DOVEX-41972 format. One line per field, with one value per residue: residue in three letters; chain; y, z, x of N, C-alpha, C in turn. Coordinates in pm, whole numbers, m for minus. Atoms other than C-alpha are relative to their C-alpha. Layout:
# DOVEX-41972
code = [ALA; ...] .
unit = [A; ...] .
n_y = [Y; ...] .
n_z = [Z; ...] .
n_x = [X; ...] .
ca_y = [Y; ...] .
ca_z = [Z; ...] .
ca_x = [X; ...] .
c_y = [Y; ...] .
c_z = [Z; ...] .
c_x = [X; ...] .
***
This chain:
# DOVEX-41972
code = [UNK; UNK; UNK; UNK; UNK; UNK; UNK; UNK; UNK; UNK; UNK; UNK; UNK; UNK; UNK; UNK; UNK; UNK; UNK; UNK; UNK; UNK; UNK; UNK; UNK; UNK; UNK; UNK; UNK; UNK; UNK; UNK; UNK; UNK; UNK; UNK; UNK; UNK; UNK; UNK; UNK; UNK; UNK; UNK; UNK; UNK; UNK; UNK; UNK; UNK; UNK; UNK; UNK; UNK; UNK; UNK; UNK; UNK; UNK; UNK; UNK; UNK; UNK; UNK; UNK; UNK; UNK; UNK; UNK; UNK; UNK; UNK; UNK; UNK; UNK; UNK; UNK; UNK; UNK; UNK; UNK; UNK; UNK; UNK; UNK; UNK; UNK; UNK; UNK; UNK; UNK; UNK; UNK; UNK; UNK; UNK; UNK; UNK; UNK; UNK; UNK; UNK; UNK; UNK; UNK; UNK; UNK; UNK; UNK; UNK; UNK; UNK; UNK; UNK; UNK; UNK; UNK; UNK; UNK; UNK; UNK; UNK; UNK; UNK; UNK; UNK; UNK; UNK; UNK; UNK; UNK; UNK; UNK; UNK; UNK; UNK; UNK; UNK; UNK; UNK; UNK; UNK; UNK; UNK; UNK; UNK; UNK; UNK; UNK; UNK; UNK; UNK; UNK; UNK; UNK; UNK; UNK; UNK; UNK; UNK; UNK; UNK; UNK; UNK; UNK; UNK; UNK; UNK; UNK; UNK; UNK; UNK; UNK; UNK; UNK; UNK; UNK; UNK; UNK; UNK; UNK; UNK; UNK; UNK; UNK; UNK; UNK; UNK; UNK; UNK; UNK; UNK; UNK; UNK; UNK; UNK; UNK; UNK; UNK; UNK; UNK; UNK; UNK; UNK; UNK; UNK; UNK; UNK; UNK; UNK; UNK; UNK; UNK; UNK; UNK; UNK; UNK; UNK; UNK; UNK; UNK; UNK; UNK; UNK; UNK; UNK; UNK; UNK; UNK; UNK; UNK; UNK; UNK; UNK; UNK; UNK; UNK; UNK; UNK; UNK; UNK; UNK; UNK; UNK; UNK; UNK; UNK; UNK; UNK; UNK; UNK; UNK; UNK; UNK; UNK; UNK; UNK; UNK; UNK; UNK; UNK; UNK; UNK; UNK; UNK; UNK; UNK; UNK; UNK; UNK; UNK; UNK; UNK; UNK; UNK; UNK; UNK; UNK; UNK; UNK; UNK; UNK; UNK; UNK; UNK; UNK; UNK; UNK; UNK; UNK; UNK; UNK; UNK; UNK; UNK; UNK] .
unit = [A; A; A; A; A; A; A; A; A; A; A; A; A; A; A; A; A; A; A; A; A; A; A; A; A; A; A; A; A; A; A; A; A; A; A; A; A; A; A; A; A; A; A; A; A; A; A; A; A; A; A; A; A; A; A; A; A; A; A; A; A; A; A; A; A; A; A; A; A; A; A; A; A; A; A; A; A; A; A; A; A; A; A; A; A; A; A; A; A; A; A; A; A; A; A; A; A; A; A; A; A; A; A; A; A; A; A; A; A; A; A; A; A; A; A; A; A; A; A; A; A; A; A; A; A; A; A; A; A; A; A; A; A; A; A; A; A; A; A; A; A; A; A; A; A; A; A; A; A; A; A; A; A; A; A; A; A; A; A; A; A; A; A; A; A; A; A; A; A; A; A; A; A; A; A; A; A; A; A; A; A; A; A; A; A; A; A; A; A; A; A; A; A; A; A; A; A; A; A; A; A; A; A; A; A; A; A; A; A; A; A; A; A; A; A; A; A; A; A; A; A; A; A; A; A; A; A; A; A; A; A; A; A; A; A; A; A; A; A; A; A; A; A; A; A; A; A; A; A; A; A; A; A; A; A; A; A; A; A; A; A; A; A; A; A; A; A; A; A; A; A; A; A; A; A; A; A; A; A; A; A; A; A; A; A; A; A; A; A; A; A; A; A; A; A; A] .
n_y = [m122; m100; m132; 18; 75; 114; m55; 79; m74; 14; 116; 25; m60; m127; m59; 9; m85; m144; 36; m23; m99; m114; m43; 69; m78; 83; m50; m39; m3; m111; m13; m119; m88; m76; m93; m110; m104; m56; m87; m110; m62; m84; m106; m75; m61; m126; m104; m77; 42; 56; m47; 113; m12; 83; 49; m44; 5; m77; m46; m22; m132; m17; 46; m81; m114; 56; 67; 112; m49; 16; 93; 68; 4; m91; 75; 114; 74; m37; 88; 4; m12; 83; m53; m4; 148; 39; 53; 100; 144; 97; 88; 94; 94; 120; 77; m62; 38; 155; 7; m53; 109; 104; m66; m72; 63; m28; m146; m82; m135; m86; m91; m116; m20; m75; 27; m73; 4; m12; m74; 24; m61; m93; 4; m47; 115; m32; 92; 124; m1; 95; 103; m15; 87; m42; 14; m140; m107; 66; 52; 95; 128; 48; m43; 114; m26; m150; 24; m109; 26; m139; 57; m83; m60; 37; 89; m67; 97; m74; m146; m95; m15; 118; 18; 75; 53; 108; 111; 77; m79; 15; 104; m73; m106; m138; m91; m155; m43; m138; m19; 45; 39; 138; 76; 5; 150; 96; 25; 142; 58; m39; m88; 47; m104; 71; m39; 54; m28; m54; 73; 81; m43; 61; 7; 5; m3; m142; m32; 36; m103; m11; m169; m1; m72; m100; m5; m63; m11; m128; m9; 14; 138; 7; 119; m38; 83; m23; 76; 43; 57; 59; m93; 55; m79; m119; m101; 2; m126; m32; m49; 67; 98; m73; m61; m148; m95; m5; m77; m154; m3; m14; m101; m135; m8; m28; m132; m77; m18; 115; m23; m33; 134; 116; m33; 2; 157; 14; m49; 80; 142; m10; 54; m69; m140; m116; m1; 132; 58; 80; 139; m61; m14; 147; 50; m86; 33; 153; 36; 128; 48; 130; 55; m78; m99; 28; m106; m123] .
n_z = [m11; 25; m87; m134; m66; m78; m122; m64; m42; 128; 82; 131; 95; m14; 95; 172; 14; 28; 111; 119; m10; m55; m96; m86; m117; m101; m74; m179; m31; m86; m96; 5; m109; 75; 94; m64; m21; 123; 52; m67; 23; 110; m32; m68; 105; 63; m89; m6; m160; m9; 103; 35; 116; 109; 57; 117; m14; 126; m49; 105; m15; m9; m138; m88; 13; 3; m143; m43; m77; m150; m37; 86; 117; 98; 43; 67; m34; m88; 16; m77; m174; m90; m132; m100; m22; m17; 128; 34; m53; 108; 83; m79; m68; 6; 110; 142; 69; 14; 129; 93; 23; 94; 148; 28; m74; m144; 4; 46; m25; 52; 87; 38; m104; 66; m57; 67; m33; 124; m63; 102; 150; 33; 129; 87; 2; m45; m127; 37; 4; 135; m3; m10; m90; m83; 7; 80; m103; m87; 92; m110; 54; 94; m42; m57; m125; m61; m29; m82; m100; 29; m112; 10; m152; m19; 108; 116; 109; 124; 2; m47; 78; m29; 115; 138; 32; 107; m14; 92; 83; m52; 56; 101; m25; m56; 104; 12; m76; 37; m58; 101; m53; m38; 120; 98; m11; 76; m84; 14; m115; m120; m119; m90; m115; m131; m105; m116; m137; m88; m38; 108; 45; 130; 28; 164; 60; 25; 144; 11; 26; m104; m33; m101; 35; m88; m130; 23; m144; m63; m67; 41; m24; m38; 27; m39; 68; 11; 93; m47; 119; m68; m20; 107; 131; 10; 94; 170; 53; 82; 141; 109; m33; m17; m115; 6; m45; m149; m58; 2; m86; m147; m36; m4; m130; m73; m12; m33; m108; m63; 25; m126; m68; 76; m43; m115; m25; 60; m99; m105; 55; 35; 120; 106; 6; 22; 132; 21; 114; 12; m87; m134; m34; m18; m129; m100; m10; m38; m144; m39; m82; m41; 49; 38; 108; 99; 125; m19] .
n_x = [96; m72; 39; 38; m110; 37; 27; 120; 138; 111; 22; m35; 97; m13; m102; 30; 82; m69; m93; 77; 79; m115; 51; 49; 69; m3; 108; 0; m162; m28; 107; 96; m58; m124; 57; 70; m118; m65; 102; 4; m111; 13; 81; m93; m81; 83; 18; m99; m52; m123; m71; m70; m110; m18; 138; 79; 157; 72; 137; 112; 8; 143; 45; m52; 84; 134; 54; m102; m121; m23; m71; m59; 50; m80; m138; 0; m141; m134; m106; m132; 15; m86; m76; 121; 3; 138; 36; m76; 23; 79; m84; m68; 104; m78; 92; m40; m143; m22; 46; m94; m168; 24; m13; m129; m100; m5; m73; 118; 21; 107; m56; 58; 100; 130; 150; 82; 140; 56; 122; 125; m45; 111; 65; m95; m64; m146; m22; m81; m137; m19; m92; m153; m83; m71; m166; m38; m49; m88; m107; m75; 10; 120; 135; 58; m33; 80; 138; 52; 136; 105; 94; 115; 31; 158; 24; m37; 52; 33; 73; m107; m132; m99; m102; 26; m129; m17; m105; m103; m90; m129; m83; m50; m105; 49; 58; 22; 131; 15; 137; 84; 166; 64; 55; m115; m42; 64; 159; 9; m61; 127; m40; 50; 19; m9; 98; m79; 69; m74; m99; m68; m112; m48; m151; 3; m144; m15; 0; 157; 72; 124; 56; 132; 82; 38; 68; 141; 77; 14; m97; m151; m57; m181; m91; m144; m55; m174; m78; m106; m96; m106; m134; m69; 8; m121; 68; m23; m35; 116; m48; 60; 110; 150; 4; m79; 74; 26; m127; 10; 118; m43; m67; 85; 73; m121; m21; 155; 14; m31; m158; m54; m6; m107; m121; 7; m13; m133; m107; m15; m60; m140; m63; 83; m50; 108; 67; 54; 54; 99; m25; 26; 147; 72; m57; 42; 134; 29; m49; m33; 128; 3; m110; m126; m5; m104; 5; 97] .
ca_y = [6; 341; 610; 430; 275; m40; 0; m158; 82; 89; m210; m379; m223; 111; 127; 4; 257; 560; 377; 403; 708; 939; 1008; 855; 960; 832; 904; 1096; 1132; 1470; 1518; 1773; 1929; 1987; 2142; 2369; 2488; 2549; 2745; 2960; 3021; 3140; 3374; 3510; 3585; 3770; 3976; 4062; 3915; 3739; 3833; 3557; 3593; 3508; 3462; 3539; 3655; 3688; 3886; 3893; 4248; 4206; 4049; 4295; 4570; 4365; 4223; 3935; 4205; 4041; 3848; 3549; 3633; 3892; 3644; 3370; 3214; 3201; 3059; 2978; 2940; 2722; 2972; 2951; 2653; 2666; 2596; 2394; 2144; 2010; 1923; 1730; 1537; 1174; 1028; 1232; 1170; 791; 829; 1051; 816; 584; 825; 997; 768; 842; 1177; 1435; 1802; 2032; 2223; 2436; 2522; 2649; 2709; 2811; 2958; 2964; 3244; 3236; 3302; 3630; 3520; 3591; 3255; 3392; 3133; 2842; 2736; 2621; 2302; 2276; 2064; 2119; 2025; 2367; 2550; 2304; 2295; 1989; 1638; 1364; 1429; 1058; 1159; 1463; 1430; 1676; 1611; 1824; 1804; 1918; 2156; 2088; 1900; 1972; 1863; 1997; 2307; 2454; 2369; 2028; 1926; 1786; 1543; 1366; 1026; 878; 1202; 1169; 934; 1217; 1525; 1862; 2070; 2451; 2643; 2956; 2959; 2756; 2771; 2492; 2386; 2401; 2014; 1732; 1678; 1290; 1243; 1177; 1400; 1274; 1512; 1441; 1460; 1456; 1514; 1716; 1572; 1370; 1384; 1327; 1243; 1324; 1315; 1684; 1598; 1501; 1729; 1898; 2230; 2306; 2456; 2741; 2816; 2824; 2798; 3094; 3000; 2983; 2655; 2569; 2350; 2309; 2159; 2080; 1958; 1713; 1589; 1348; 1515; 1305; 1527; 1814; 2131; 2196; 2449; 2625; 2778; 2681; 2471; 2515; 2614; 2948; 3132; 3055; 3195; 3537; 3499; 3439; 3691; 3966; 3855; 3877; 4256; 4319; 4426; 4076; 4123; 4289; 3982; 3749; 3997; 3989; 3576; 3604; 3796; 3504; 3248; 3259; 3081; 3319; 3659; 3983; 3897; 3560; 3332; 3097; 2784; 3019; 3108; 2743; 2679; 2955; 2809; 2448; 2290; 1951; 1743; 1415; 1233; 1407; 1705; 1614; 1792; 2018] .
ca_z = [m8; m109; 113; 445; 674; 846; 1172; 1429; 1433; 1082; 941; 630; 493; 616; 446; 112; 143; 187; m77; m328; m243; m50; 232; 545; 804; 1154; 1339; 1704; 1726; 1907; 2214; 2250; 2550; 2336; 2069; 2301; 2416; 2083; 2004; 2310; 2242; 1895; 2032; 2253; 1945; 1780; 2063; 2073; 2442; 2340; 2129; 1926; 1741; 1394; 1357; 1045; 1091; 760; 802; 572; 472; 408; 745; 925; 809; 860; 1151; 1166; 1335; 1689; 1836; 1623; 1336; 1176; 1139; 843; 933; 1156; 1045; 1223; 1573; 1668; 1923; 2097; 2316; 2383; 2029; 1940; 2183; 1901; 1694; 1979; 2078; 2131; 1937; 1634; 1626; 1656; 1332; 1169; 1258; 1014; 720; 837; 1082; 1459; 1406; 1344; 1256; 1255; 923; 905; 1147; 1061; 1208; 948; 1019; 693; 705; 546; 176; 82; m253; m432; m388; m209; 95; m123; m156; m514; m579; m486; m357; m63; m150; m373; m43; 84; m131; 96; m27; m28; m24; 70; 411; 465; 596; 695; 983; 944; 1234; 1203; 1519; 1420; 1178; 834; 530; 181; 297; 507; 275; 352; 180; m169; m290; m595; m485; m623; m758; m493; m724; m996; m1026; m845; m1095; m1192; m940; m1084; m836; m1075; m1036; m925; m1253; m1414; m1323; m1528; m1451; m1545; m1231; m943; m660; m327; m27; 297; 566; 914; 1252; 1535; 1631; 1312; 1171; 794; 716; 345; 129; 24; m347; m306; m499; m263; m190; m16; m131; m27; 315; 249; 625; 841; 1060; 1057; 1000; 1184; 1132; 1265; 1094; 1103; 825; 936; 771; 874; 1017; 745; 469; 312; 155; m246; m413; m576; m873; m1190; m1004; m961; m611; m734; m731; m358; m304; m420; m222; 113; 69; m6; 308; 492; 396; 452; 781; 877; 822; 1167; 1337; 1112; 1237; 1582; 1568; 1368; 1669; 1888; 1659; 1671; 1359; 1133; 1019; 959; 595; 609; 311; 208; 399; 690; 697; 658; 957; 1148; 1100; 1186; 1523; 1644; 1782; 1830; 1827; 1691; 1471; 1142; 803; 880] .
ca_x = [m3; 117; m80; m117; 154; 145; m20; m257; m549; m698; m870; m776; m1100; m1039; m688; m815; m1080; m821; m576; m854; m1043; m773; m999; m1142; m1416; m1383; m1710; m1741; m1354; m1362; m1575; m1865; m1684; m1337; m1544; m1730; m1381; m1246; m1542; m1521; m1152; m1250; m1485; m1203; m992; m1287; m1337; m992; m925; m616; m357; m162; 166; 156; m239; m420; m786; m985; m1302; m1620; m1637; m2021; m2081; m1885; m2130; m2446; m2641; m2371; m2130; m2121; m1872; m1738; m1959; m1711; m1428; m1447; m1108; m842; m504; m191; m269; 18; 147; m222; m199; m561; m659; m345; m459; m690; m376; m215; m554; m411; m730; m615; m264; m304; m491; m256; 74; m109; m40; 294; 458; 571; 734; 472; 476; 175; 199; m99; m360; m735; m1057; m1322; m1638; m1826; m2112; m2443; m2420; m2565; m2683; m2346; m2197; m1892; m1930; m1811; m1479; m1354; m1220; m842; m559; m404; m43; m54; m1; 256; 607; 690; 723; 645; 299; 194; 344; 99; m245; m506; m766; m1062; m1324; m1684; m1767; m2144; m2337; m2223; m2421; m2543; m2742; m2437; m2159; m2001; m1678; m1716; m1452; m1329; m1245; m933; m791; m514; m376; m301; m58; m79; m271; m234; m455; m602; m895; m1108; m1494; m1702; m1812; m1452; m1389; m1466; m1866; m1797; m1599; m1848; m1851; m1905; m2058; m1946; m2216; m2054; m2201; m2053; m1720; m1670; m1333; m1210; m855; m774; m450; m321; m351; m737; m932; m1213; m1407; m1732; m2042; m2248; m2380; m2760; m2854; m2918; m2619; m2244; m2066; m1737; m1477; m1126; m847; m456; m238; 17; 336; 615; 943; 1096; 968; 1164; 1093; 1099; 1263; 976; 1164; 969; 717; 341; 442; 616; 304; 224; 583; 483; 143; 313; 547; 289; 98; 448; 478; 85; m59; m27; 338; 373; 271; 507; 797; 703; 693; 1022; 1203; 1127; 1286; 1681; 1728; 1504; 1633; 1435; 1356; 1192; 1180; 938; 1076; 1114; 749; 650; 891; 740; 381; 445; 527; 633; 332; 492; 831; 1170; 1194; 1367; 1382; 1100] .
c_y = [114; 133; m28; m107; m118; 45; m122; 39; m28; m150; 3; 77; 142; 51; m20; 115; 130; m28; 52; 130; 144; 80; m107; 46; m99; 83; 28; m34; 87; 32; 131; 108; 50; 89; 115; 88; 52; 120; 117; 80; 95; 120; 109; 84; 90; 116; 67; m19; m49; 56; m133; 27; m91; m14; 73; 6; 53; 4; m13; 141; 32; m13; 116; 143; m29; m36; m96; 63; m36; m123; m78; m6; 71; m80; m123; m118; 48; m118; 24; 39; m104; 45; 28; m127; m19; m55; m119; m122; m92; m85; m109; m87; m140; m75; 44; m57; m163; m28; 45; m75; m80; 55; 66; m62; 75; 161; 95; 151; 51; 124; 130; m23; 92; m13; 74; 12; 74; 74; m45; 83; 100; 7; 26; m119; m2; m94; m129; m9; m92; m101; 14; m118; 52; 32; 137; 113; m59; m55; m101; m138; m123; 14; m123; 13; 114; m69; 114; m85; 116; m44; 66; 35; 5; m53; 85; m82; 110; 175; 103; m2; m115; 3; m96; m43; m90; m120; m58; 104; 31; m38; 77; 123; 104; 68; 147; 46; 143; 38; m20; m10; m106; m73; m24; m155; m88; m75; m168; m45; 7; 47; m71; 122; m71; 56; m69; 68; 76; m98; m123; 46; m74; 21; m1; 51; 147; 6; m40; 119; 5; 131; m56; 116; 130; m27; 40; 0; 138; m2; m12; m119; 6; m125; 20; m93; 4; m98; m41; m63; m62; 89; m47; 54; 100; 99; m19; 115; 12; 53; m94; m124; 69; 78; 155; 82; 20; 71; 138; 33; 24; 96; 143; 2; 43; 159; 70; 16; m119; m19; 42; m106; m101; 60; m21; m158; m28; 42; m99; m137; 51; m28; 74; 146; 87; m5; m173; m78; m95; m121; 54; 18; m124; m51; 72; m71; m164; m20; m168; m49; m117; m57; 92; 62; m72; 127; 127; 81] .
c_z = [30; 123; 132; 51; 73; 163; 55; 26; m113; m33; m124; m96; 10; m100; m121; m20; m24; m131; m122; m31; 47; 96; 87; 108; 121; 90; 157; 47; 111; 84; m4; 95; m76; m81; 48; 32; m112; m51; 77; m2; m139; 17; 53; m88; m78; 67; 56; 158; 11; m112; m60; m96; m130; m76; m108; 8; m134; 35; m146; 6; 3; 166; 105; m2; 21; 157; 43; 89; 136; 11; m125; m144; m106; m59; m85; m15; 57; m63; 82; 139; 69; 81; 106; 60; 24; m121; m58; 55; m102; m76; 79; 80; m30; m121; m147; m55; m18; m117; m104; m5; m94; m126; 16; 108; 138; 1; m75; 25; m31; m117; m26; 72; m34; 60; m125; 53; m139; 35; m96; m128; m25; m151; m111; m14; 65; 128; m55; m20; m144; 25; m2; 50; 96; 0; m83; 112; 85; m108; 116; m76; 77; 48; 76; 129; 66; 16; 69; 87; 32; 87; m21; 140; 16; m114; m135; m147; m130; 10; 74; m57; 41; m112; m91; m44; m119; 56; m98; m71; 91; m60; m131; 48; 85; m139; 26; 105; m33; 65; m104; 50; 4; m89; m105; m7; m69; 76; 6; 110; 115; 118; 127; 123; 131; 105; 118; 96; 98; 58; m92; m61; m134; m10; m150; m27; m57; m147; m50; m45; 72; m7; 82; m78; 64; 111; m13; 111; 30; 95; m53; 12; 24; m5; 53; m44; 45; m102; 57; m97; 102; 12; m96; m130; m20; m106; m137; m17; m89; m132; m103; 34; 1; 109; m3; 24; 121; 69; m4; 105; 128; 34; 11; 128; 104; 30; 12; 152; 105; 30; 146; 87; m21; 85; 146; 58; m47; 98; 103; m44; m56; m141; m139; 4; m22; m133; m30; m147; 33; 101; 121; 42; 28; 127; 112; 50; 55; 139; 30; 77; 84; m47; m9; m101; m121; m103; 6; 116] .
c_x = [95; m22; m11; 128; m27; m31; m119; m140; m90; m22; 46; m86; m1; 138; m15; m91; 72; 96; m86; m62; 79; m89; m71; m59; m7; m88; 23; 135; 18; m126; m78; 73; 139; m58; m45; 116; 65; m64; 15; 131; m8; m56; 88; 84; m74; m22; 127; 87; 115; 59; 126; 91; m11; m152; m49; m157; m66; m154; m92; m57; m169; m72; 30; m91; m152; m29; 85; 93; m2; 97; 83; m59; 70; 111; m67; 87; 102; 117; 121; 4; 90; 57; m123; m19; m158; m77; 118; m14; m86; 129; 85; m130; 54; m98; 11; 110; 26; m19; 107; 139; m30; 54; 139; 124; 25; 39; m65; 24; m134; 31; m99; m141; m129; m114; m85; m112; m66; m135; m111; 36; m119; m62; 124; 113; 161; 22; 68; 133; 24; 68; 136; 63; 100; 145; 22; 56; 143; 145; 61; m20; 100; m99; m82; 27; m77; m146; m79; m141; m95; m143; m108; m39; m150; m34; 20; m71; m9; m54; 101; 108; 95; 98; m69; 142; 16; 79; 91; 77; 112; 117; 73; 61; m61; m28; 39; m129; m19; m153; m112; m139; m52; m15; 117; 44; m85; m149; 12; 63; m105; 41; m61; m16; 10; m65; 51; m105; 112; 109; 52; 141; 28; 142; 31; 136; 2; m18; m155; m57; m120; m28; m127; m112; m72; m63; m145; m74; m9; 129; 149; 64; 153; 37; 135; 96; 163; 31; 122; 119; 113; 127; 85; m7; 77; m74; 41; 26; m120; 14; m64; m73; m132; 19; 53; m123; m48; 105; m31; m107; 45; 92; m72; m72; 115; 18; m140; 10; 25; 142; 65; m11; 100; 131; m5; 38; 167; 116; 13; 75; 145; 34; m79; 32; m125; m82; m23; m20; m94; m3; m10; m136; m49; 40; m80; m143; m26; 69; 7; m95; 46; 154; 109; m31; 113; 38; m81; 34] .
***
C-alpha cells in the first residue's frame, strides 16, 4: 500500500478505502466538550481578548457591516494558531494523532492550523470554496506522508456547505491552481458530499481534489483542522514549479498588515532573520506535535 503505513489501528477495509479514495471519515472522534472549548477560544480571539503571534484573521466585509457584526460572526477564518496553546490542543489530541500516525509515521509536525467559520451566503456564492488541492500550499514532499485532519464543530451537510471530494483524485498530479470555478472540473467524475456530525473527523490526502458549497443555512458553519506531515518530509525548491505562485502570495502576506505579526514571531525564533524566506515562513507556522523533529 502506498498511502497508508502498516499499523494496528486501521482495519484492512479502512486502509483499502483510503488507498482507493484518498479520504477516510472517523465518526465521533472529538468530544462535544473539546469542541465547545475550541468554540469559546475562537470567540475570545474575535473579541480581541487574546493576542496570538502570527495569527491570520480573515473577515467577511459584508458580514462586518451587517447584522452579523457580533463576536465570532465577523471572522470567516483564522489560520496559524500554532502559538495559541488553547486552540493548538486540538492538534495534539491523542485520538487524532493515533490516526495521523497511520499516514505520517511516529514523528509528526503540524504544518497548518485553521478554523473556518463559513458564513451564511448572501446570494453571491462567496461562501463556497472552489475545488482545489491542499498540496498547492505546501512545497513539501513526499505528499503521501502528509494528511489533513478536518473536524466538524457542528453538523455539516449540503445545506450549510459540507466538503465535496473527487474520490481517487489523490492518485493524480498536482494541478495548476487559478482559483477554478466550481463547474470547471470534469463533470463525469463523481463527486461525493461528506455529511458529518459534530465531532466527526475526516482524514484526507493533500492531492485530493476537494472544496465546499455555499452555506444556504441561516447560521455559521464551523470546522477546525490541522495538516500534518512526517518530520522526514523535506521542503521543495519552488522555482519553476507550480508552487512558485504561492511563494509570491506568501511573501505579499508577510509584507501586509499581517506582516507585523509575522515580524513579532520572527523575533522569537533565533534561526530566522528579519527577511524570512518561504521556507522560513513554513517553519514558523509548523510545530512538532509528536516524536523528533527532522527535516521540517
